[in-house]
Residue, then its C-alpha position, 0 to 999 in steps of 0.5 A: x635660439x631661445x631653447x636650452x641644450x644640455x651637453x653631458x660628457x666626462x671629458x671637460x676639454x670636450x665640454x670646454x670646446x663645445x662652449x667655445x664653438x657654440x656659445x654664440x649659436x646655442x644656449x648651452x649648459x654642460x655636465x661632466x657626469x650622468x648624475x650631474x646631468x640629471x640634477x641639471x635636468x631637474x633644477x635648471x630645465x626644461x631642456x629642448x635637447x640633451x646631447x650625451x657622450x656614449x661611454x662614461x664612467x658608471x652610467x653610459x649614454x644610453x642608460x643616461x638618456x633612458x633616464x632623461x626620457x622618463x624625467x622629460x619625455x618631450x626633450x629630444x635626445x642625441x648621442x655624440x660619441x667617439x666610440x661609434x660601434x654598432x652595438x652602442x648605436x643599437x643600444x642607444x636607439x632601443x633603450x633611449x629612443x635617441x633622435x640622432x647618433x653623431x660621431x666625434x670629431x663632428x664638424x661644427x656645421x654638421x653639429x649645429x645642423x643636427x642641433x637645429x633639427x633637434x630643436x625643430x623636433x622639440x618645437x613640433x612635440x611641444x606645439x602638439x602638446x599645446x594643441x592638445x591642451x587648448x583644443x582637445x581639452x577644451x572639447x573635453x571641458x564642454x563634455x564635463x560641463x554638460x555632465x555637471x548640468x545633468x548629474x552634478x554628483x557624477x561630475x564631482x566624482x570625476x573631479x575627485x578621481x582626477x585629483x587622486x590619479x594625478x596625485x598618485x602618479x606624482x607620488x609614484x614619480x611616474x612620467x607625465x602622461x596627460x592621458x591618465x588625468x584626462x581619462x579620470x576626468x572623463x571617466x563618468x561622461x557615460x552617465x549622461x546617457x543613463x536614466x535619471x532614476x538610476x543616477x539618483x539611486x547611485x548618488x544616494x547609495x540605494x540598492x540597484x536591481x540586477x538590470x539597473x546594475x548592468x545598465x549602470x556598469x555600461x556607462x564606461x562602454x558608452x564613454x569609451x565609444x564617445x571618446x574613441x570618435x575623437x582623434x588622439x584619444x584612443x588610449x584615453x578611451x581604452x582606459x575609461x572603458x576598462x574601469x569596471x572590467x576584469x583586470x590582471x597585473x600578473x607579469x607586469x614589472x614591479x616598477x609601474x613606470x615601465x608599464x605601457x600607458x594604457x595598463x598604468x592608466x587603468x591601474x591608477x583609475x581603478x584604484x582611485x575608483x575603489x578608494x573613492x567608493x570606500x571613502x564615500x561609505x564612510x571609511x577613513x583613508x588608512x582603513x580604505x587602503x587596508x581594504x584595498x590590500x585584500x582585493x583581487x587582483x592585488x594592487x602593487x604594494x608600491x601603489x598602496x604605500x603611495x596611496x596611504x601617504x598621499x596628503x588628503x583632506x579626509x584626515x583633516x578637520x574641515x571648517x563648517x561655515x554658513x554661506x550664501x550662494x554668492x559665497x560658494x567656491x569650488x571644492x566646498x562640500x554641502x553640510x546640509x541639503x540645499x533647498x528652495x524657499x518652498x522646501x524642495x530639495x535642490x542638491x543633497x548634502x555631501x555634494x561637492x561644489x563645482x563651477x558648473x553647479x555654482x552657475x546652475x544654483x545662481x540661476x535657480x536662486x534668481x528663479x524659485x529662490x534658495x533658502x540661505x544661509x546654509x552650512x558647507x564644509x570648507x576643506x582645510 
């Protein structure tokens, strides 16, 4: 077995016995307290399986495994306890979603069989995760590539929203949820179905008529319908669909980590959209955060604090350079309009360079030609 197993028990003699019994069968590490176990989980992980005693000083097994679930949701969790009362079993199942509850003394073969079952469960979970990353994300990438060809500005906005959501979730120490970053990444794909005239107005900050605004604000619903047809994207579709809709955070726990996937995802995407809108209008990050504090419904204070403290390029001085098409790289920003050799505007100033846009520009350069060099901002 190549995966590692972590045993946590406040009795050193129990841990020593497990080491002797399992050393030739399982890669094992041990901790004599919940705090030590969490430290090992952070510093020596990932662990495929964590097996904890139930009754320990300070933090009991159910509470400890609840923390394990937050830090490493893919890790399988078990209880190995000499105190197998009904209330303990119920608490561990409800609070930490354990895979199995074993009683001491546990025969070696029964323990090994339970560990093997736990490792099989871990492999199933991680295999599904790889499948999602390699196939599902590949399909989504294709949609984003199409969006980039039809509306580079919308694709650029989606990339910014994704970075903001992922960074904000990390700053808040939220558990890893692939649905959040992916939701932000695909939040603009409904723009593919909108008339070019409306997208042009939006990208150039021109005023929209009431009818145009209603049509533009329908793009999340369009995206949601597209995404809901893809298996396993129900949560992503719900997050994307709700990006412009009315939201209410009343009654939610102060700790965002306790929110369900959809509510937390909708919150992260909504605040990223509002921040991006304010920054696009020339606001600084600090000023934008102050504006967000006054919006209804109110965003959680912890979220606004994390947003304010995020490392951002808007406060750093980028380097302005003159480059050619061949020297472009993703993340650069056009400092001036990019025009053809005949003076036709190809891409407006302020557009972020993406890989899709680079491919498109390379093709244009071979055809009608591009006026080079041109000025770009290179983020510090």
